[in-house]
All heavy atoms as TSV, in Angstrom:
chain	resi	resn	atom	element	x	y	z
A	1	GLY	N	N	-6.392	18.340	-3.265
A	1	GLY	CA	C	-5.379	18.415	-4.260
A	1	GLY	C	C	-4.172	17.525	-3.968
A	1	GLY	O	O	-3.296	17.405	-4.792
A	2	ASN	N	N	-4.119	16.912	-2.799
A	2	ASN	CA	C	-2.991	16.067	-2.416
A	2	ASN	C	C	-3.198	14.670	-2.982
A	2	ASN	O	O	-4.191	14.005	-2.700
A	2	ASN	CB	C	-2.877	16.023	-0.901
A	2	ASN	CG	C	-1.647	15.309	-0.411
A	2	ASN	OD1	O	-1.168	14.383	-1.034
A	2	ASN	ND2	N	-1.147	15.744	0.728
A	3	VAL	N	N	-2.230	14.207	-3.769
A	3	VAL	CA	C	-2.338	12.893	-4.400
A	3	VAL	C	C	-2.461	11.779	-3.353
A	3	VAL	O	O	-3.067	10.743	-3.611
A	3	VAL	CB	C	-1.157	12.653	-5.358
A	3	VAL	CG1	C	0.145	12.481	-4.595
A	3	VAL	CG2	C	-1.415	11.463	-6.252
A	4	ASN	N	N	-1.919	11.984	-2.174
A	4	ASN	CA	C	-1.988	10.966	-1.124
A	4	ASN	C	C	-3.400	10.753	-0.599
A	4	ASN	O	O	-3.688	9.722	-0.016
A	4	ASN	CB	C	-1.039	11.323	0.019
A	4	ASN	CG	C	0.397	11.214	-0.404
A	4	ASN	OD1	O	0.859	10.146	-0.768
A	4	ASN	ND2	N	1.106	12.328	-0.411
A	5	HIS	N	N	-4.290	11.708	-0.817
A	5	HIS	CA	C	-5.678	11.512	-0.398
A	5	HIS	C	C	-6.319	10.349	-1.149
A	5	HIS	O	O	-7.227	9.699	-0.653
A	5	HIS	CB	C	-6.484	12.789	-0.611
A	5	HIS	CG	C	-6.058	13.903	0.286
A	5	HIS	ND1	N	-6.429	15.189	0.075
A	5	HIS	CD2	C	-5.273	13.915	1.390
A	5	HIS	CE1	C	-5.911	15.957	1.005
A	5	HIS	NE2	N	-5.194	15.203	1.807
A	6	GLY	N	N	-5.838	10.072	-2.340
A	6	GLY	CA	C	-6.344	8.947	-3.123
A	6	GLY	C	C	-6.068	7.608	-2.477
A	6	GLY	O	O	-6.712	6.616	-2.802
A	7	LEU	N	N	-5.129	7.573	-1.534
A	7	LEU	CA	C	-4.829	6.319	-0.840
A	7	LEU	C	C	-6.018	5.825	-0.023
A	7	LEU	O	O	-6.126	4.637	0.261
A	7	LEU	CB	C	-3.612	6.498	0.076
A	7	LEU	CG	C	-2.300	6.796	-0.635
A	7	LEU	CD1	C	-1.228	7.170	0.370
A	7	LEU	CD2	C	-1.861	5.592	-1.461
A	8	LEU	N	N	-6.901	6.711	0.339
A	8	LEU	CA	C	-8.091	6.318	1.102
A	8	LEU	C	C	-9.171	5.686	0.235
A	8	LEU	O	O	-10.074	5.027	0.740
A	8	LEU	CB	C	-8.679	7.535	1.819
A	8	LEU	CG	C	-7.855	8.081	2.961
A	8	LEU	CD1	C	-8.432	9.401	3.435
A	8	LEU	CD2	C	-7.797	7.079	4.096
A	9	LEU	N	N	-9.076	5.868	-1.059
A	9	LEU	CA	C	-10.130	5.400	-1.963
A	9	LEU	C	C	-10.470	3.917	-1.827
A	9	LEU	O	O	-11.654	3.574	-1.709
A	9	LEU	CB	C	-9.781	5.745	-3.407
A	9	LEU	CG	C	-10.891	5.577	-4.424
A	9	LEU	CD1	C	-12.127	6.372	-4.033
A	9	LEU	CD2	C	-10.412	6.005	-5.789
A	10	PRO	N	N	-9.483	2.993	-1.801
A	10	PRO	CA	C	-9.863	1.577	-1.673
A	10	PRO	C	C	-10.637	1.278	-0.385
A	10	PRO	O	O	-11.481	0.400	-0.353
A	10	PRO	CB	C	-8.527	0.835	-1.676
A	10	PRO	CG	C	-7.561	1.768	-2.297
A	10	PRO	CD	C	-8.043	3.147	-1.972
A	11	ILE	N	N	-10.368	2.053	0.655
A	11	ILE	CA	C	-11.068	1.861	1.934
A	11	ILE	C	C	-12.459	2.482	1.856
A	11	ILE	O	O	-13.465	1.850	2.203
A	11	ILE	CB	C	-10.248	2.467	3.082
A	11	ILE	CG1	C	-8.903	1.748	3.189
A	11	ILE	CG2	C	-11.021	2.409	4.397
A	11	ILE	CD1	C	-7.858	2.454	4.024
A	12	LEU	N	N	-12.525	3.713	1.378
A	12	LEU	CA	C	-13.804	4.420	1.325
A	12	LEU	C	C	-14.804	3.772	0.376
A	12	LEU	O	O	-16.012	3.913	0.561
A	12	LEU	CB	C	-13.579	5.879	0.931
A	12	LEU	CG	C	-12.834	6.722	1.968
A	12	LEU	CD1	C	-12.555	8.114	1.410
A	12	LEU	CD2	C	-13.597	6.793	3.267
A	13	LEU	N	N	-14.310	3.053	-0.627
A	13	LEU	CA	C	-15.225	2.363	-1.547
A	13	LEU	C	C	-16.083	1.325	-0.831
A	13	LEU	O	O	-17.154	0.966	-1.308
A	13	LEU	CB	C	-14.437	1.685	-2.668
A	13	LEU	CG	C	-13.887	2.612	-3.733
A	13	LEU	CD1	C	-12.966	1.852	-4.677
A	13	LEU	CD2	C	-15.005	3.266	-4.509
A	14	HIS	N	N	-15.638	0.852	0.321
A	14	HIS	CA	C	-16.379	-0.159	1.076
A	14	HIS	C	C	-17.255	0.448	2.166
A	14	HIS	O	O	-17.980	-0.277	2.835
A	14	HIS	CB	C	-15.406	-1.158	1.712
A	14	HIS	CG	C	-14.698	-1.988	0.703
A	14	HIS	ND1	N	-15.305	-3.009	0.016
A	14	HIS	CD2	C	-13.428	-1.934	0.242
A	14	HIS	CE1	C	-14.448	-3.561	-0.807
A	14	HIS	NE2	N	-13.299	-2.926	-0.700
A	15	CYS	N	N	-17.196	1.763	2.354
A	15	CYS	CA	C	-17.956	2.422	3.418
A	15	CYS	C	C	-19.357	2.786	2.944
A	15	CYS	O	O	-19.574	3.144	1.794
A	15	CYS	CB	C	-17.224	3.680	3.876
A	15	CYS	SG	S	-15.628	3.336	4.636
A	16	ARG	N	N	-20.292	2.678	3.867
A	16	ARG	CA	C	-21.692	3.007	3.600
A	16	ARG	C	C	-22.169	4.027	4.614
A	16	ARG	O	O	-21.680	4.072	5.741
A	16	ARG	CB	C	-22.578	1.756	3.728
A	16	ARG	CG	C	-22.179	0.613	2.834
A	16	ARG	CD	C	-22.681	0.860	1.473
A	16	ARG	NE	N	-22.233	-0.195	0.553
A	16	ARG	CZ	C	-22.660	-0.261	-0.672
A	16	ARG	NH1	N	-23.524	0.607	-1.123
A	16	ARG	NH2	N	-22.209	-1.191	-1.480
A	17	ASP	N	N	-23.145	4.849	4.228
A	17	ASP	CA	C	-23.732	5.782	5.176
A	17	ASP	C	C	-24.771	5.050	6.020
A	17	ASP	O	O	-24.962	3.834	5.880
A	17	ASP	CB	C	-24.300	7.011	4.463
A	17	ASP	CG	C	-25.505	6.713	3.585
A	17	ASP	OD1	O	-26.084	5.607	3.682
A	17	ASP	OD2	O	-25.873	7.596	2.790
A	18	ASP	N	N	-25.448	5.783	6.904
A	18	ASP	CA	C	-26.413	5.128	7.797
A	18	ASP	C	C	-27.650	4.614	7.080
A	18	ASP	O	O	-28.453	3.880	7.648
A	18	ASP	CB	C	-26.795	6.057	8.949
A	18	ASP	CG	C	-27.372	7.385	8.493
A	18	ASP	OD1	O	-27.401	7.650	7.272
A	18	ASP	OD2	O	-27.785	8.167	9.364
A	19	GLN	N	N	-27.814	4.961	5.811
A	19	GLN	CA	C	-28.920	4.452	5.002
A	19	GLN	C	C	-28.490	3.283	4.115
A	19	GLN	O	O	-29.275	2.783	3.315
A	19	GLN	CB	C	-29.483	5.575	4.115
A	19	GLN	CG	C	-29.974	6.768	4.884
A	19	GLN	CD	C	-31.146	6.431	5.781
A	19	GLN	OE1	O	-32.091	5.784	5.330
A	19	GLN	NE2	N	-31.080	6.837	7.029
A	20	GLY	N	N	-27.221	2.884	4.216
A	20	GLY	CA	C	-26.724	1.771	3.426
A	20	GLY	C	C	-26.242	2.152	2.028
A	20	GLY	O	O	-25.924	1.288	1.225
A	21	ARG	N	N	-26.194	3.454	1.749
A	21	ARG	CA	C	-25.735	3.928	0.441
A	21	ARG	C	C	-24.216	4.079	0.452
A	21	ARG	O	O	-23.628	4.353	1.494
A	21	ARG	CB	C	-26.374	5.274	0.122
A	21	ARG	CG	C	-27.892	5.206	-0.013
A	21	ARG	CD	C	-28.442	6.582	-0.238
A	21	ARG	NE	N	-28.112	7.403	0.929
A	21	ARG	CZ	C	-28.966	8.204	1.556
A	21	ARG	NH1	N	-30.189	8.334	1.124
A	21	ARG	NH2	N	-28.592	8.900	2.601
A	22	PRO	N	N	-23.579	3.951	-0.715
A	22	PRO	CA	C	-22.133	4.156	-0.777
A	22	PRO	C	C	-21.763	5.551	-0.263
A	22	PRO	O	O	-22.382	6.546	-0.637
A	22	PRO	CB	C	-21.797	4.019	-2.256
A	22	PRO	CG	C	-22.933	3.255	-2.849
A	22	PRO	CD	C	-24.136	3.610	-2.022
A	23	LEU	N	N	-20.785	5.612	0.631
A	23	LEU	CA	C	-20.377	6.870	1.246
A	23	LEU	C	C	-19.919	7.892	0.207
A	23	LEU	O	O	-20.162	9.085	0.342
A	23	LEU	CB	C	-19.242	6.611	2.245
A	23	LEU	CG	C	-18.849	7.764	3.137
A	23	LEU	CD1	C	-20.000	8.139	4.049
A	23	LEU	CD2	C	-17.630	7.416	3.942
A	24	LEU	N	N	-19.284	7.426	-0.846
A	24	LEU	CA	C	-18.776	8.319	-1.878
A	24	LEU	C	C	-19.809	8.642	-2.950
A	24	LEU	O	O	-19.496	9.294	-3.936
A	24	LEU	CB	C	-17.537	7.703	-2.544
A	24	LEU	CG	C	-16.352	7.468	-1.623
A	24	LEU	CD1	C	-15.231	6.772	-2.377
A	24	LEU	CD2	C	-15.864	8.776	-1.021
A	25	GLY	N	N	-21.018	8.167	-2.777
A	25	GLY	CA	C	-22.045	8.381	-3.792
A	25	GLY	C	C	-22.020	7.257	-4.804
A	25	GLY	O	O	-21.196	6.345	-4.727
A	26	PRO	N	N	-22.901	7.323	-5.771
A	26	PRO	CA	C	-22.942	6.255	-6.771
A	26	PRO	C	C	-21.659	6.232	-7.591
A	26	PRO	O	O	-21.116	7.281	-7.942
A	26	PRO	CB	C	-24.149	6.597	-7.640
A	26	PRO	CG	C	-24.500	8.001	-7.319
A	26	PRO	CD	C	-23.897	8.346	-6.005
A	27	PRO	N	N	-21.147	5.037	-7.874
A	27	PRO	CA	C	-19.915	4.955	-8.672
A	27	PRO	C	C	-20.138	5.417	-10.110
A	27	PRO	O	O	-21.227	5.285	-10.655
A	27	PRO	CB	C	-19.553	3.469	-8.633
A	27	PRO	CG	C	-20.772	2.761	-8.210
A	27	PRO	CD	C	-21.647	3.733	-7.488
A	28	ARG	N	N	-19.089	5.983	-10.666
A	28	ARG	CA	C	-19.147	6.379	-12.077
A	28	ARG	C	C	-19.187	5.140	-12.944
A	28	ARG	O	O	-18.665	4.098	-12.577
A	28	ARG	CB	C	-17.919	7.203	-12.438
A	28	ARG	CG	C	-17.841	8.507	-11.718
A	28	ARG	CD	C	-16.589	9.249	-12.106
A	28	ARG	NE	N	-16.502	10.482	-11.359
A	28	ARG	CZ	C	-15.439	11.235	-11.317
A	28	ARG	NH1	N	-14.348	10.880	-11.970
A	28	ARG	NH2	N	-15.433	12.345	-10.618
A	29	SER	N	N	-19.795	5.274	-14.106
A	29	SER	CA	C	-19.833	4.138	-15.017
A	29	SER	C	C	-18.517	4.079	-15.791
A	29	SER	O	O	-17.811	5.074	-15.922
A	29	SER	CB	C	-21.015	4.259	-15.980
A	29	SER	OG	O	-20.889	5.443	-16.741
A	30	GLY	N	N	-18.202	2.897	-16.269
A	30	GLY	CA	C	-17.005	2.745	-17.082
A	30	GLY	C	C	-16.141	1.577	-16.652
A	30	GLY	O	O	-16.286	1.032	-15.558
A	31	ARG	N	N	-15.260	1.194	-17.533
A	31	ARG	CA	C	-14.378	0.044	-17.324
A	31	ARG	C	C	-13.422	0.244	-16.152
A	31	ARG	O	O	-13.197	-0.656	-15.361
A	31	ARG	CB	C	-13.584	-0.205	-18.604
A	31	ARG	CG	C	-13.557	-1.645	-19.008
A	31	ARG	CD	C	-12.757	-1.834	-20.270
A	31	ARG	NE	N	-13.684	-1.776	-21.398
A	31	ARG	CZ	C	-13.354	-1.549	-22.632
A	31	ARG	NH1	N	-12.117	-1.334	-22.962
A	31	ARG	NH2	N	-14.251	-1.535	-23.575
A	32	GLU	N	N	-12.845	1.445	-16.059
A	32	GLU	CA	C	-11.876	1.718	-14.989
A	32	GLU	C	C	-12.529	1.637	-13.614
A	32	GLU	O	O	-11.939	1.133	-12.672
A	32	GLU	CB	C	-11.218	3.087	-15.196
A	32	GLU	CG	C	-10.237	3.122	-16.333
A	32	GLU	CD	C	-9.070	2.163	-16.119
A	32	GLU	OE1	O	-8.511	2.118	-15.020
A	32	GLU	OE2	O	-8.730	1.449	-17.083
A	33	THR	N	N	-13.753	2.140	-13.506
A	33	THR	CA	C	-14.469	2.080	-12.230
A	33	THR	C	C	-14.739	0.631	-11.848
A	33	THR	O	O	-14.538	0.245	-10.693
A	33	THR	CB	C	-15.788	2.864	-12.304
A	33	THR	OG1	O	-15.492	4.230	-12.594
A	33	THR	CG2	C	-16.560	2.772	-11.003
A	34	LYS	N	N	-15.188	-0.168	-12.789
A	34	LYS	CA	C	-15.455	-1.582	-12.495
A	34	LYS	C	C	-14.189	-2.286	-12.039
A	34	LYS	O	O	-14.208	-3.077	-11.092
A	34	LYS	CB	C	-16.043	-2.282	-13.725
A	34	LYS	CG	C	-17.460	-1.883	-14.001
A	34	LYS	CD	C	-18.005	-2.594	-15.216
A	34	LYS	CE	C	-19.410	-2.102	-15.508
A	34	LYS	NZ	N	-19.995	-2.718	-16.669
A	35	LYS	N	N	-13.067	-1.989	-12.696
A	35	LYS	CA	C	-11.800	-2.601	-12.313
A	35	LYS	C	C	-11.398	-2.158	-10.904
A	35	LYS	O	O	-10.985	-2.975	-10.089
A	35	LYS	CB	C	-10.714	-2.204	-13.319
A	35	LYS	CG	C	-9.365	-2.788	-13.025
A	35	LYS	CD	C	-8.337	-2.345	-14.062
A	35	LYS	CE	C	-6.954	-2.839	-13.687
A	35	LYS	NZ	N	-5.937	-2.306	-14.593
A	36	LEU	N	N	-11.538	-0.868	-10.617
A	36	LEU	CA	C	-11.201	-0.341	-9.295
A	36	LEU	C	C	-12.057	-0.987	-8.218
A	36	LEU	O	O	-11.550	-1.418	-7.175
A	36	LEU	CB	C	-11.380	1.173	-9.276
A	36	LEU	CG	C	-10.996	1.889	-7.998
A	36	LEU	CD1	C	-9.509	1.726	-7.714
A	36	LEU	CD2	C	-11.356	3.352	-8.089
A	37	LEU	N	N	-13.353	-1.086	-8.461
A	37	LEU	CA	C	-14.255	-1.701	-7.486
A	37	LEU	C	C	-13.946	-3.187	-7.291
A	37	LEU	O	O	-13.997	-3.696	-6.171
A	37	LEU	CB	C	-15.708	-1.521	-7.929
A	37	LEU	CG	C	-16.254	-0.102	-7.854
A	37	LEU	CD1	C	-17.601	-0.019	-8.556
A	37	LEU	CD2	C	-16.352	0.363	-6.419
A	38	ARG	N	N	-13.613	-3.866	-8.376
A	38	ARG	CA	C	-13.318	-5.295	-8.303
A	38	ARG	C	C	-12.048	-5.565	-7.491
A	38	ARG	O	O	-11.959	-6.556	-6.784
A	38	ARG	CB	C	-13.198	-5.860	-9.716
A	38	ARG	CG	C	-13.042	-7.352	-9.776
A	38	ARG	CD	C	-13.075	-7.901	-11.208
A	38	ARG	NE	N	-12.150	-7.220	-12.108
A	38	ARG	CZ	C	-12.513	-6.441	-13.132
A	38	ARG	NH1	N	-13.787	-6.246	-13.406
A	38	ARG	NH2	N	-11.619	-5.863	-13.908
A	39	ASN	N	N	-11.080	-4.667	-7.575
A	39	ASN	CA	C	-9.787	-4.891	-6.920
A	39	ASN	C	C	-9.589	-4.107	-5.632
A	39	ASN	O	O	-8.543	-4.247	-4.991
A	39	ASN	CB	C	-8.663	-4.535	-7.898
A	39	ASN	CG	C	-8.654	-5.429	-9.100
A	39	ASN	OD1	O	-8.958	-6.612	-9.015
A	39	ASN	ND2	N	-8.332	-4.864	-10.251
A	40	ALA	N	N	-10.553	-3.295	-5.238
A	40	ALA	CA	C	-10.372	-2.416	-4.084
A	40	ALA	C	C	-9.986	-3.185	-2.824
A	40	ALA	O	O	-9.102	-2.771	-2.077
A	40	ALA	CB	C	-11.629	-1.592	-3.838
A	41	HIS	N	N	-10.632	-4.320	-2.578
A	41	HIS	CA	C	-10.331	-5.069	-1.354
A	41	HIS	C	C	-8.876	-5.534	-1.322
A	41	HIS	O	O	-8.247	-5.565	-0.270
A	41	HIS	CB	C	-11.276	-6.270	-1.214
A	41	HIS	CG	C	-10.979	-7.363	-2.189
A	41	HIS	ND1	N	-11.351	-7.277	-3.524
A	41	HIS	CD2	C	-10.322	-8.535	-2.047
A	41	HIS	CE1	C	-10.933	-8.380	-4.144
A	41	HIS	NE2	N	-10.315	-9.150	-3.277
A	42	ALA	N	N	-8.320	-5.863	-2.460
A	42	ALA	CA	C	-6.935	-6.326	-2.523
A	42	ALA	C	C	-5.942	-5.167	-2.407
A	42	ALA	O	O	-4.780	-5.374	-2.041
A	42	ALA	CB	C	-6.698	-7.084	-3.823
A	43	ASP	N	N	-6.399	-3.946	-2.696
A	43	ASP	CA	C	-5.530	-2.776	-2.622
A	43	ASP	C	C	-5.430	-2.195	-1.215
A	43	ASP	O	O	-4.554	-1.366	-0.950
A	43	ASP	CB	C	-6.036	-1.682	-3.566
A	43	ASP	CG	C	-5.924	-2.091	-5.021
A	43	ASP	OD1	O	-5.059	-2.927	-5.344
A	43	ASP	OD2	O	-6.706	-1.567	-5.838
A	44	ILE	N	N	-6.293	-2.605	-0.295
A	44	ILE	CA	C	-6.304	-2.028	1.046
A	44	ILE	C	C	-4.981	-2.223	1.786
A	44	ILE	O	O	-4.464	-1.253	2.347
A	44	ILE	CB	C	-7.515	-2.533	1.867
A	44	ILE	CG1	C	-8.790	-1.931	1.276
A	44	ILE	CG2	C	-7.374	-2.181	3.339
A	44	ILE	CD1	C	-10.067	-2.448	1.889
A	45	PRO	N	N	-4.375	-3.408	1.828
A	45	PRO	CA	C	-3.093	-3.524	2.545
A	45	PRO	C	C	-2.015	-2.584	2.004
A	45	PRO	O	O	-1.277	-1.964	2.782
A	45	PRO	CB	C	-2.700	-4.988	2.345
A	45	PRO	CG	C	-3.978	-5.699	2.096
A	45	PRO	CD	C	-4.835	-4.710	1.341
A	46	THR	N	N	-1.944	-2.440	0.714
A	46	THR	CA	C	-0.967	-1.528	0.111
A	46	THR	C	C	-1.293	-0.087	0.475
A	46	THR	O	O	-0.390	0.701	0.790
A	46	THR	CB	C	-0.948	-1.708	-1.419
A	46	THR	OG1	O	-0.658	-3.071	-1.712
A	46	THR	CG2	C	0.071	-0.812	-2.070
A	47	ALA	N	N	-2.567	0.258	0.441
A	47	ALA	CA	C	-2.975	1.619	0.781
A	47	ALA	C	C	-2.675	1.936	2.243
A	47	ALA	O	O	-2.200	3.032	2.562
A	47	ALA	CB	C	-4.466	1.806	0.501
A	48	VAL	N	N	-2.923	0.994	3.137
A	48	VAL	CA	C	-2.658	1.216	4.556
A	48	VAL	C	C	-1.169	1.446	4.793
A	48	VAL	O	O	-0.778	2.370	5.520
A	48	VAL	CB	C	-3.188	0.040	5.409
A	48	VAL	CG1	C	-2.687	0.123	6.842
A	48	VAL	CG2	C	-4.707	0.017	5.378
A	49	GLU	N	N	-0.323	0.642	4.177
A	49	GLU	CA	C	1.120	0.835	4.337
A	49	GLU	C	C	1.565	2.169	3.739
A	49	GLU	O	O	2.394	2.871	4.321
A	49	GLU	CB	C	1.894	-0.311	3.697
A	49	GLU	CG	C	3.398	-0.168	3.801
A	49	GLU	CD	C	3.934	-0.036	5.217
A	49	GLU	OE1	O	3.282	-0.484	6.182
A	49	GLU	OE2	O	5.034	0.543	5.369
A	50	ALA	N	N	1.016	2.543	2.608
A	50	ALA	CA	C	1.373	3.823	2.003
A	50	ALA	C	C	0.914	4.992	2.877
A	50	ALA	O	O	1.644	5.981	3.030
A	50	ALA	CB	C	0.763	3.935	0.606
A	51	LEU	N	N	-0.268	4.868	3.481
A	51	LEU	CA	C	-0.731	5.900	4.414
A	51	LEU	C	C	0.199	5.995	5.618
A	51	LEU	O	O	0.535	7.089	6.086
A	51	LEU	CB	C	-2.155	5.600	4.878
A	51	LEU	CG	C	-3.239	5.862	3.855
A	51	LEU	CD1	C	-4.540	5.184	4.259
A	51	LEU	CD2	C	-3.449	7.363	3.695
A	52	ARG	N	N	0.637	4.876	6.118
A	52	ARG	CA	C	1.582	4.856	7.241
A	52	ARG	C	C	2.876	5.559	6.854
A	52	ARG	O	O	3.390	6.391	7.607
A	52	ARG	CB	C	1.868	3.420	7.665
A	52	ARG	CG	C	2.835	3.304	8.802
A	52	ARG	CD	C	3.109	1.820	9.116
A	52	ARG	NE	N	4.070	1.700	10.162
A	52	ARG	CZ	C	5.402	1.826	10.015
A	52	ARG	NH1	N	5.895	2.080	8.819
A	52	ARG	NH2	N	6.219	1.709	11.033
A	53	GLN	N	N	3.395	5.247	5.683
A	53	GLN	CA	C	4.634	5.869	5.221
A	53	GLN	C	C	4.458	7.382	5.045
A	53	GLN	O	O	5.387	8.146	5.309
A	53	GLN	CB	C	5.094	5.240	3.899
A	53	GLN	CG	C	5.512	3.798	4.015
A	53	GLN	CD	C	6.715	3.610	4.924
A	53	GLN	OE1	O	7.624	4.429	4.942
A	53	GLN	NE2	N	6.716	2.534	5.681
A	54	TYR	N	N	3.291	7.787	4.620
A	54	TYR	CA	C	3.015	9.214	4.438
A	54	TYR	C	C	2.982	9.943	5.779
A	54	TYR	O	O	3.550	11.018	5.931
A	54	TYR	CB	C	1.690	9.396	3.695
A	54	TYR	CG	C	1.248	10.835	3.607
A	54	TYR	CD1	C	1.839	11.701	2.692
A	54	TYR	CD2	C	0.240	11.330	4.430
A	54	TYR	CE1	C	1.437	13.028	2.599
A	54	TYR	CE2	C	-0.161	12.656	4.346
A	54	TYR	CZ	C	0.441	13.490	3.437
A	54	TYR	OH	O	0.047	14.800	3.358
A	55	TRP	N	N	2.283	9.361	6.772
A	55	TRP	CA	C	2.068	10.058	8.033
A	55	TRP	C	C	3.195	9.905	9.048
A	55	TRP	O	O	3.343	10.756	9.927
A	55	TRP	CB	C	0.752	9.603	8.673
A	55	TRP	CG	C	-0.422	10.203	7.982
A	55	TRP	CD1	C	-1.306	9.559	7.168
A	55	TRP	CD2	C	-0.827	11.573	8.009
A	55	TRP	NE1	N	-2.228	10.444	6.693
A	55	TRP	CE2	C	-1.966	11.696	7.198
A	55	TRP	CE3	C	-0.336	12.708	8.647
A	55	TRP	CZ2	C	-2.618	12.896	7.008
A	55	TRP	CZ3	C	-0.985	13.914	8.451
A	55	TRP	CH2	C	-2.115	14.000	7.639
A	56	MET	N	N	3.979	8.860	8.968
A	56	MET	CA	C	5.018	8.638	9.977
A	56	MET	C	C	5.978	9.818	10.126
A	56	MET	O	O	6.247	10.241	11.249
A	56	MET	CB	C	5.779	7.340	9.714
A	56	MET	CG	C	5.018	6.104	10.145
A	56	MET	SD	S	4.465	6.135	11.859
A	56	MET	CE	C	6.024	5.938	12.705
A	57	PRO	N	N	6.518	10.386	9.066
A	57	PRO	CA	C	7.427	11.531	9.259
A	57	PRO	C	C	6.738	12.719	9.936
A	57	PRO	O	O	7.348	13.425	10.736
A	57	PRO	CB	C	7.857	11.902	7.833
A	57	PRO	CG	C	7.608	10.683	7.021
A	57	PRO	CD	C	6.447	9.990	7.669
A	58	ILE	N	N	5.483	12.922	9.635
A	58	ILE	CA	C	4.739	14.027	10.234
A	58	ILE	C	C	4.495	13.764	11.705
A	58	ILE	O	O	4.712	14.634	12.559
A	58	ILE	CB	C	3.408	14.259	9.467
A	58	ILE	CG1	C	3.718	14.656	8.025
A	58	ILE	CG2	C	2.529	15.286	10.158
A	58	ILE	CD1	C	2.540	14.576	7.089
A	59	ARG	N	N	4.068	12.553	12.027
A	59	ARG	CA	C	3.811	12.200	13.425
A	59	ARG	C	C	5.100	12.191	14.228
A	59	ARG	O	O	5.127	12.650	15.368
A	59	ARG	CB	C	3.129	10.831	13.511
A	59	ARG	CG	C	1.716	10.853	12.969
A	59	ARG	CD	C	1.052	9.531	13.116
A	59	ARG	NE	N	0.818	9.278	14.520
A	59	ARG	CZ	C	0.614	8.076	15.034
A	59	ARG	NH1	N	0.600	7.016	14.249
A	59	ARG	NH2	N	0.418	7.914	16.311
A	60	TYR	N	N	6.161	11.685	13.659
A	60	TYR	CA	C	7.446	11.627	14.350
A	60	TYR	C	C	7.959	13.036	14.620
A	60	TYR	O	O	8.470	13.315	15.710
A	60	TYR	CB	C	8.448	10.831	13.511
A	60	TYR	CG	C	9.769	10.644	14.223
A	60	TYR	CD1	C	9.885	9.731	15.265
A	60	TYR	CD2	C	10.879	11.384	13.848
A	60	TYR	CE1	C	11.091	9.563	15.925
A	60	TYR	CE2	C	12.089	11.226	14.504
A	60	TYR	CZ	C	12.195	10.315	15.541
A	60	TYR	OH	O	13.380	10.155	16.204
A	61	ALA	N	N	7.810	13.923	13.669
A	61	ALA	CA	C	8.277	15.301	13.836
A	61	ALA	C	C	7.499	16.012	14.953
A	61	ALA	O	O	8.067	16.793	15.709
A	61	ALA	CB	C	8.123	16.076	12.535
A	62	ARG	N	N	6.206	15.723	15.082
A	62	ARG	CA	C	5.403	16.346	16.148
A	62	ARG	C	C	5.801	15.839	17.519
A	62	ARG	O	O	5.679	16.558	18.497
A	62	ARG	CB	C	3.931	16.035	15.921
A	62	ARG	CG	C	3.308	16.838	14.829
A	62	ARG	CD	C	1.819	16.614	14.834
A	62	ARG	NE	N	1.282	16.954	13.532
A	62	ARG	CZ	C	0.181	16.444	13.026
A	62	ARG	NH1	N	-0.493	15.566	13.708
A	62	ARG	NH2	N	-0.230	16.807	11.848
A	63	ALA	N	N	6.227	14.604	17.602
A	63	ALA	CA	C	6.560	14.001	18.900
A	63	ALA	C	C	7.839	14.595	19.493
A	63	ALA	O	O	8.072	14.518	20.684
A	63	ALA	CB	C	6.712	12.499	18.755
A	64	HIS	N	N	8.656	15.200	18.647
A	64	HIS	CA	C	9.922	15.748	19.154
A	64	HIS	C	C	9.878	17.220	19.322
A	64	HIS	O	O	9.475	18.064	18.878
A	64	HIS	CB	C	11.072	15.372	18.191
A	64	HIS	CG	C	11.425	13.945	18.342
A	64	HIS	ND1	N	10.808	12.958	17.611
A	64	HIS	CD2	C	12.312	13.317	19.134
A	64	HIS	CE1	C	11.309	11.800	17.937
A	64	HIS	NE2	N	12.231	11.984	18.876
């Protein structure tokens, strides 16, 4: 239910299981899915930085 979990999507779209199948299962059909798949590689740097911004306050708070 956490919207930040969606930040992993551009990364997970490129992951495969040990049989070579998409880790997330077959992609849904439709225009939005095709656009997401086409641009996923370009979204990874933004997603990584957003994940960092999400986790840094949590990690910093644990360290103290």
